DRENGUDREN-59898 format. One line per field, with one value per residue (C-alpha): x, y, z; residue number from 0. Coordinates in pm, whole numbers, plus 32768, in hexadecimal, padded with zeros to 4 digits. Example, Ala and Ser with C-alpha at 12.3 -4.5 7.8 and 13.67 -1.06 7.14 Angstrom:
DRENGUDREN-59898
c1: (84CE, 8557) .
c2: (7E3E, 7F96) .
c3: (830C, 82CA) .
k: (0, 1) .
//
This chain:
DRENGUDREN-59898
c1: (7A63, 7975, 7831, 7733, 75F7, 74B0, 733B, 71FD, 70AD, 704A, 719D, 722F, 73AB, 7498, 75FC, 7632, 76BE, 77D5, 77C0, 78D6, 7889, 78B0, 7891, 788D, 7930, 784B, 7813, 7954, 7946, 7A3B, 7AA6, 7ADC, 7BF8, 7B89, 7C5B, 7BA0, 7A62, 7A07, 7920, 77B4, 77D4, 76D9, 75A5, 75D3, 74A7, 746B, 737F, 7318, 7324, 71E3, 71FE, 7364, 741D, 7547, 769E, 779B, 78EB, 78ED, 7A38, 7A0C, 79C4, 7AC6, 79B1, 7896, 7746, 75E5, 7509, 739E, 732D, 7395, 7311, 72CA, 7260, 71EB, 7130, 7190, 71A1, 71C6, 7306, 7337, 7473, 74BD, 7566, 75DE, 759D, 76DD, 76AA, 7729, 78A4, 78D3, 7927, 78A5, 79B2, 7903, 77AD, 76E6, 7711, 75C3, 7510, 73CB, 72B5, 7193, 7107, 712D, 713A, 71E5, 727D, 7245, 7356, 744E, 75C8, 75C4, 76F3, 778C, 7744, 77BE, 77DA, 78F9, 793D, 77CE, 77BB, 7786, 78A0, 787A, 7948, 7990, 7A7D, 7A5D, 7AB4, 7A55, 7A2D, 7986, 78D6, 77CA, 771D, 7736, 75D8, 75BA, 7577, 7443, 7384, 72B2, 7195, 70B9, 71AB, 71B8, 7033, 7027, 7118, 705B, 6F18, 6FDD, 7070, 6F12, 6E6E, 6F59, 6F6C, 6E11, 6E18, 6F5D, 6F1B, 7091, 708C, 6F48, 7006, 7134, 704A, 6FD5, 7138, 719E, 7071, 6FF8, 714A, 7227, 7319, 7452, 7490, 7327, 7327, 746A, 739D, 7290, 73A0, 7467, 75C0, 76AE, 762B, 74D0, 743E, 7395, 72E2, 7266, 721A, 70F6, 7198, 72CF, 738C, 741B, 7359, 743A, 73EA, 7402, 7355, 72D7, 71A7, 7121, 70FF, 7026, 6F09, 6F8D, 70CE, 70FB, 7063, 7113, 71AB, 70FB, 6FFB, 709E, 705A, 6F3F, 6F93, 70AC, 70D3, 70F7, 7231, 7198, 7133, 7299, 7326, 7227, 72BF, 741F, 7493, 7452, 74F8, 763E, 7673, 767D, 77B7, 785F, 7740, 7702, 75D3, 75B4, 74F8, 74C6, 740A, 7385, 722C, 725F, 72D5, 7402, 742E, 74EB, 73A0, 732F, 7473, 73CC, 7325, 7454, 752D, 7442, 7437, 75B5, 75F2, 7502, 757D, 76E0, 767C, 75EA, 76EC, 784B, 7828, 7815, 7820, 772E, 774A, 76B9, 767C, 7654, 7682, 7757, 768F, 7677, 77D9, 7765, 7650, 7741, 783B, 7729, 7704, 7872, 786C, 7745, 7808, 77F6, 790A, 7909, 788B, 7853, 7826, 7797, 783F, 780F, 7956, 7A42, 79F5, 7907, 7845, 7800, 77B8, 76AF, 7614, 75D6, 757F, 74CB, 750F, 740F, 749C, 7609, 7736, 7852, 792E, 783D, 786E, 79F2, 79CF, 7908, 7A23, 7B32, 7A7A, 7A49, 7BCB, 7C1E, 7B3A, 7BCA, 7A94, 7AC5, 7A7D, 7A09, 798E, 788C, 790A, 77F1, 78B0, 783A, 7908, 7931, 794F, 7A1B, 7B11, 7BB1, 7D0F, 7C90, 7BAF, 7CD1, 7DAE, 7C99, 7C5A, 7DCD, 7DE9, 7CA7, 7D48, 7E95, 7DDB, 7CD5, 7D93, 7C50, 7C36, 7B66, 7AD8, 79AF, 7994, 781E, 7778, 7689, 752B, 74A7, 7449, 75A0, 751D, 744E, 7579, 7676, 759F, 755F, 76CA, 7715, 782B, 78E0, 791C, 7A66, 7B26, 7C49, 7CB0, 7C13, 7CC7, 7C31, 7B85, 7C56, 7D86, 7D0E, 7CC5, 7E08, 7EBB, 7DFB, 7E70, 7FDC, 7FE7, 7F22, 7F58, 7ED8, 7D85, 7C90, 7BD7, 7A9B, 791E, 78A3, 7890, 798C, 7955, 7A07, 7B43, 7B98, 7B3D, 7BB4, 7D09) .
c2: (10A2, 10D4, 1111, 1224, 1187, 1215, 11C7, 11EB, 1270, 110E, 10FB, 0FFF, 101A, 101A, 105D, 1150, 10D3, 11CE, 12C3, 1298, 12D4, 1434, 14B1, 1612, 16AF, 17D2, 1865, 17F4, 16C6, 15AC, 1486, 1371, 1279, 110B, 10DB, 11F2, 1107, 0FF0, 0ECC, 0F2B, 0EA4, 0DAE, 0E77, 0FA2, 1026, 10CC, 11F6, 12C9, 1442, 14DB, 1649, 160B, 15BB, 14CF, 1541, 144C, 1471, 145C, 13CF, 1425, 158B, 159B, 164D, 1625, 15DE, 15F2, 14CA, 151D, 13F8, 12B0, 11B2, 1052, 0F45, 1064, 1126, 127B, 128D, 13B0, 138C, 13C8, 13AA, 1280, 12A6, 11B0, 11CC, 111D, 1021, 109C, 10C2, 1130, 129A, 134C, 13FC, 1480, 14EB, 1477, 1565, 1602, 1754, 17BF, 17D4, 18D2, 17F4, 1870, 1722, 1726, 15C7, 14DE, 14D2, 13DB, 13E7, 13E8, 1341, 131F, 11D1, 1125, 0FCE, 0F06, 0D90, 0D2C, 0DEB, 0F3F, 100F, 1131, 1258, 120B, 1169, 1097, 1173, 1073, 0F03, 0ECD, 0D75, 0DC8, 0EBD, 0DD9, 0DD8, 0C5E, 0C6D, 0D4B, 0C9A, 0BA9, 0C7E, 0B5B, 0B0C, 0C90, 0C88, 0B65, 0C01, 0D51, 0C92, 0BEF, 0D3D, 0DEB, 0CC9, 0CE9, 0E5E, 0ED4, 101E, 10A5, 11B8, 11CF, 1048, 1082, 119D, 10D7, 0F95, 1093, 10FF, 0F93, 0F0C, 104E, 110A, 0FDE, 1080, 0F97, 1017, 0FF0, 0E86, 0E51, 0E94, 0D84, 0C91, 0CEA, 0D3B, 0E68, 0FCE, 102E, 116E, 124E, 1371, 1473, 15D1, 164D, 1798, 182F, 196A, 1934, 1944, 1867, 1862, 16E7, 16A2, 1541, 1568, 16C8, 1772, 189F, 1836, 18E3, 1806, 1696, 15A8, 154D, 13E9, 1398, 144B, 14EA, 1469, 1526, 1505, 1512, 13B0, 1390, 1328, 11D8, 11A0, 11DA, 10E0, 0FE5, 0FD9, 1039, 0F70, 0E13, 0E8C, 0EE7, 0D6D, 0D10, 0CCF, 0E0E, 0ED4, 1051, 1114, 124B, 1395, 1478, 13BA, 1409, 13FC, 1511, 1677, 16E9, 1609, 1710, 17D2, 16B3, 16BF, 167E, 154E, 14BD, 151F, 1467, 133D, 132E, 1351, 124C, 1156, 117F, 1130, 0FE9, 0F83, 0FED, 0F18, 0F9B, 10F7, 1207, 12F9, 1431, 14A9, 162B, 1771, 17DC, 1927, 192F, 1904, 191E, 1820, 1740, 176C, 1700, 15B2, 1581, 1594, 1497, 138F, 13BE, 12FB, 137A, 14A4, 14DB, 162B, 167B, 1764, 179C, 1886, 193D, 1A7A, 1B40, 1BCD, 1A7C, 19E6, 1AED, 1ADA, 1956, 1950, 1A90, 1AA0, 1B41, 1BF6, 1B5E, 1B86, 1AB0, 1B28, 1A69, 1927, 195C, 1996, 1857, 178F, 182E, 17E0, 1687, 164E, 16FB, 15F8, 14DE, 1489, 13BD, 14DD, 14AB, 1592, 1520, 15C2, 15DB, 15B9, 164A, 1656, 17B5, 182F, 1739, 16E8, 1854, 18BF, 19D7, 18C4, 17DA, 18EC, 193D, 17CC, 1793, 18C9, 1859, 16FB, 17A2, 187E, 178F, 164B, 1599, 142C, 13CC, 1457, 13B6, 13FC, 13E5, 142F, 1561, 14EA, 15FD, 1660, 16D1, 17EB, 1870, 185F, 18F4, 1A16, 1A5A, 1A4D, 1B85, 1BFF, 1AA0, 1AB1, 1B4E, 1A71, 1A2C, 1911, 17B9, 16CB, 156E, 14C9, 138D, 1456, 1525, 13D3, 1346, 1482, 148E, 132B, 138D, 14E1, 1491, 131E, 1344, 13B0, 129B, 12E8, 1222, 1216, 118C, 11CE, 110D, 0FE9, 0FE4, 0F25, 1044, 1185, 10FF, 109E) .
c3: (390E, 3A2E, 398D, 3A11, 3ABD, 3A6C, 3AAB, 39F1, 3A75, 3AF2, 3BBD, 3ACC, 3ADB, 39BB, 3972, 385D, 3706, 36F9, 37F6, 3922, 3A87, 3AF5, 3C61, 3D17, 3E37, 3E8C, 3D2C, 3CA9, 3BA8, 3BBF, 3B25, 3C1F, 3BEA, 3C0F, 3D3C, 3DED, 3DD4, 3EAF, 3E50, 3EDB, 404D, 40D1, 4170, 408A, 3FC9, 3E72, 3E3D, 3D1E, 3D2C, 3CA3, 3C31, 3BBD, 3A75, 3A75, 39FD, 3962, 38BA, 3737, 36E7, 356F, 35B2, 36D9, 37B0, 38A8, 380F, 3892, 3858, 3835, 3788, 36F4, 35EB, 367C, 3584, 3497, 35AA, 361F, 37A0, 3877, 3968, 3ACD, 3B9A, 3C85, 3DC7, 3ED6, 4055, 40DE, 4203, 4361, 437C, 421B, 41CB, 4093, 3FE0, 3EA4, 3E56, 3D18, 3BF2, 3BAF, 3B49, 3BBA, 3AC3, 3AE6, 3C06, 3D70, 3E04, 3F51, 3F70, 40AD, 41BE, 413A, 40EC, 3F6F, 3EF2, 3D90, 3D01, 3BC1, 3B13, 3AA3, 3A5D, 3ACE, 3C1E, 3CAF, 3D41, 3E1B, 3E77, 3FE5, 40D4, 421C, 433A, 4440, 4424, 457B, 4538, 4635, 4541, 4409, 4368, 436B, 44FC, 44BD, 43AF, 448C, 44C3, 453C, 464E, 46B5, 46B1, 4795, 488C, 4885, 48E8, 4A07, 4A86, 4A67, 4B32, 4C43, 4C5D, 4BCA, 4C75, 4BF8, 4B00, 4A93, 4A42, 4966, 48BD, 486F, 4805, 46F9, 469E, 4676, 45B1, 44E7, 44A7, 44B5, 459C, 45CC, 473B, 479A, 4703, 47DD, 492B, 48D7, 4858, 4997, 4909, 48C4, 48BD, 4937, 48FE, 4A13, 4963, 4A75, 49CB, 490C, 48E6, 484C, 484F, 46E0, 458B, 44D1, 435D, 4355, 4496, 448A, 456F, 4532, 43E2, 436B, 429E, 415A, 4173, 4153, 4248, 437F, 439F, 44EE, 45DF, 46FD, 4853, 48FB, 4A70, 4B61, 4BFD, 4D63, 4E1B, 4E71, 4D0C, 4CA0, 4DAB, 4D65, 4BFC, 4C33, 4D6F, 4CE9, 4B8C, 4C40, 4C8F, 4B27, 4A4E, 49DC, 4A74, 4A34, 4A7F, 49C6, 49FF, 48CC, 47A6, 465D, 46ED, 47D5, 4814, 48E6, 4A21, 4AE0, 4AF2, 4BDB, 4CA4, 4DF8, 4D85, 4CE0, 4E15, 4EF9, 4E1E, 4DE2, 4F5C, 4FAA, 4EAF, 4F1E, 5083, 5011, 4F04, 4E98, 4D5B, 4BEF, 4B65, 4BA1, 4A79, 4A13, 489C, 48B1, 4802, 491D, 494A, 4AC4, 4B6E, 4CD4, 4C95, 4BFB, 4D25, 4E12, 4D45, 4D53, 4EDB, 4ED6, 4E28, 4CC2, 4BF9, 4AA6, 49E8, 487F, 47EA, 469D, 45A4, 4429, 440F, 44E8, 4431, 450B, 43E4, 4344, 44B4, 44D2, 438C, 43B7, 452B, 454D, 46D7, 47BD, 48DB, 48C5, 47E8, 476B, 4879, 496A, 48AE, 48C1, 4A41, 4A60, 49B8, 4A7F, 4BD2, 4B5B, 4B2B, 4C6E, 4D1D, 4C61, 4BBD, 4A79, 497B, 47FF, 46FA, 4611, 44D5, 43CE, 4298, 4158, 3FFE, 3FA3, 4107, 41CC, 40B5, 4089, 4101, 41F5, 42A2, 42AE, 435A, 4447, 44A9, 44E6, 45CA, 467E, 46C6, 4743, 4832, 48B7, 48A8, 4850, 4878, 475B, 45FF, 4584, 4412, 43C5, 4290, 4292, 422B, 4168, 3FFA, 3F72, 3EA5, 3FC1, 40B1, 3FCE, 3F71, 40E3, 412B, 4049, 4136, 413B, 3FBA, 3FC9, 40AE, 3FC7, 3EDD, 3EC1, 3FB6, 3F79, 40B4, 407B, 40A3, 41C6, 4286, 4223, 429D, 43E1, 4439, 43E0, 4477, 45B5, 4617, 476C, 46F7, 4692, 453C, 4527, 4514, 4640, 47BE, 487D, 49A1, 4ADF, 4A82, 4999, 4A6D, 4BAC, 4B46) .
k: (0, 1, 2, 3, 4, 5, 6, 7, 8, 9, 10, 11, 12, 13, 14, 15, 16, 17, 18, 19, 20, 21, 22, 23, 24, 25, 26, 27, 28, 29, 30, 31, 32, 33, 34, 35, 36, 37, 38, 39, 40, 41, 42, 43, 44, 45, 46, 47, 48, 49, 50, 51, 52, 53, 54, 55, 56, 57, 58, 59, 60, 61, 62, 63, 64, 65, 66, 67, 68, 69, 70, 71, 72, 73, 74, 75, 76, 77, 78, 79, 80, 81, 82, 83, 84, 85, 86, 87, 88, 89, 90, 91, 92, 93, 94, 95, 96, 97, 98, 99, 100, 101, 102, 103, 104, 105, 106, 107, 108, 109, 110, 111, 112, 113, 114, 115, 116, 117, 118, 119, 120, 121, 122, 123, 124, 125, 126, 127, 128, 129, 130, 131, 132, 133, 134, 135, 136, 137, 138, 139, 140, 141, 142, 143, 144, 145, 146, 147, 148, 149, 150, 151, 152, 153, 154, 155, 156, 157, 158, 159, 160, 161, 162, 163, 164, 165, 166, 167, 168, 169, 170, 171, 172, 173, 174, 175, 176, 177, 178, 179, 180, 181, 182, 183, 184, 185, 186, 187, 188, 189, 190, 191, 192, 193, 194, 195, 196, 197, 198, 199, 200, 201, 202, 203, 204, 205, 206, 207, 208, 209, 210, 211, 212, 213, 214, 215, 216, 217, 218, 219, 220, 221, 222, 223, 224, 225, 226, 227, 228, 229, 230, 231, 232, 233, 234, 235, 236, 237, 238, 239, 240, 241, 242, 243, 244, 245, 246, 247, 248, 249, 250, 251, 252, 253, 254, 255, 256, 257, 258, 259, 260, 261, 262, 263, 264, 265, 266, 267, 268, 269, 270, 271, 272, 273, 274, 275, 276, 277, 278, 279, 280, 281, 282, 283, 284, 285, 286, 287, 288, 289, 290, 291, 292, 293, 294, 295, 296, 297, 298, 299, 300, 301, 302, 303, 304, 305, 306, 307, 308, 309, 310, 311, 312, 313, 314, 315, 316, 317, 318, 319, 320, 321, 322, 323, 324, 325, 326, 327, 328, 329, 330, 331, 332, 333, 334, 335, 336, 337, 338, 339, 340, 341, 342, 343, 344, 345, 346, 347, 348, 349, 350, 351, 352, 353, 354, 355, 356, 357, 358, 359, 360, 361, 362, 363, 364, 365, 366, 367, 368, 369, 370, 371, 372, 373, 374, 375, 376, 377, 378, 379, 380, 381, 382, 383, 384, 385, 386, 387, 388, 389, 390, 391, 392, 393, 394, 395, 396, 397, 398, 399, 400, 401, 402, 403, 404, 405, 406, 407, 408, 409, 410, 411, 412, 413, 414, 415, 416, 417, 418, 419, 420, 421, 422, 423, 424, 425, 426) .
//
């Protein structure tokens, strides 16, 4: 038996005495098997879900049952669901089983994952899609070391506004990539754009006042080419170096294509090392083409679905359409740019037969190099309600089966979670 995990109003966590773990894909209740659960990975976190009631499986009644309250040591306590937020590299496969109460609380932008309790440990509905050791949470825990490195960098480059922005990202938002910059290793972020031409429901840097708070404040300026070079050029010399435009603390970098093209061209005149990468919504194919010609090495285009209606409901594009995104991907492949998609995975949308069929067709047509399967950070109820046109996408096809089939059907395509270093993309 895998027990349902619940929390009381103080945040104290309990395993339910008789209800078993239940989970959801969209609004479909599911009983996950034990083999579909992983021990809670190091670096993962647990959250309560206010405004929700937990649901478990009652083996005596042979039915799903809501758990509004529980008696602990003779005291009745109101119950709240508990969700896991998996460590980087782990793909959520099922949502927590909950129902909304009368509260209209919109949950913060996290990837809420079903979690249970068995044999003295937590187990979550997830699978590891990318074991890249560079992103193991143990390498990002020494905040004192990061703080000292930040002070050194700022002392050496006191006028660089982008460095000041990234210092805030590292110390306040605990961004792993920003920490990498100051620790002089691996992938480094280069945010550039204070504006965007999407209005994503789950935007991490800009949310309407009536919604949940954004995870971080968006950058307020466009860095100069010199500010970008001052950070990126030395970083290209470090081990497995990647410098990436397009971060959670900015809008769409293609809207700053002149700055990006100038910076990329200037960097490549000075150094051929490392990878210059672009994370983008892919909205401006001609702008992207200019960056390819400037020396860009890799591109990652974000998608939540290969269905136009579902895509538009989430991204709410301003002045572009999904055809433009597909054109950017096609142009990248023609230029032999290492091309990835950032597939924002959500149980209830991604794990449906029609989505699987569209994904297979997309891979065949584009010959994409990498599919990054990333958890979509958003309130599950809010997202699924907004995706009303995506709720008739066919039968449930478990995400663990989808990943297995992708690897079997398309062995030439990498399935992962992270951007790739030069030894991968230049082979």
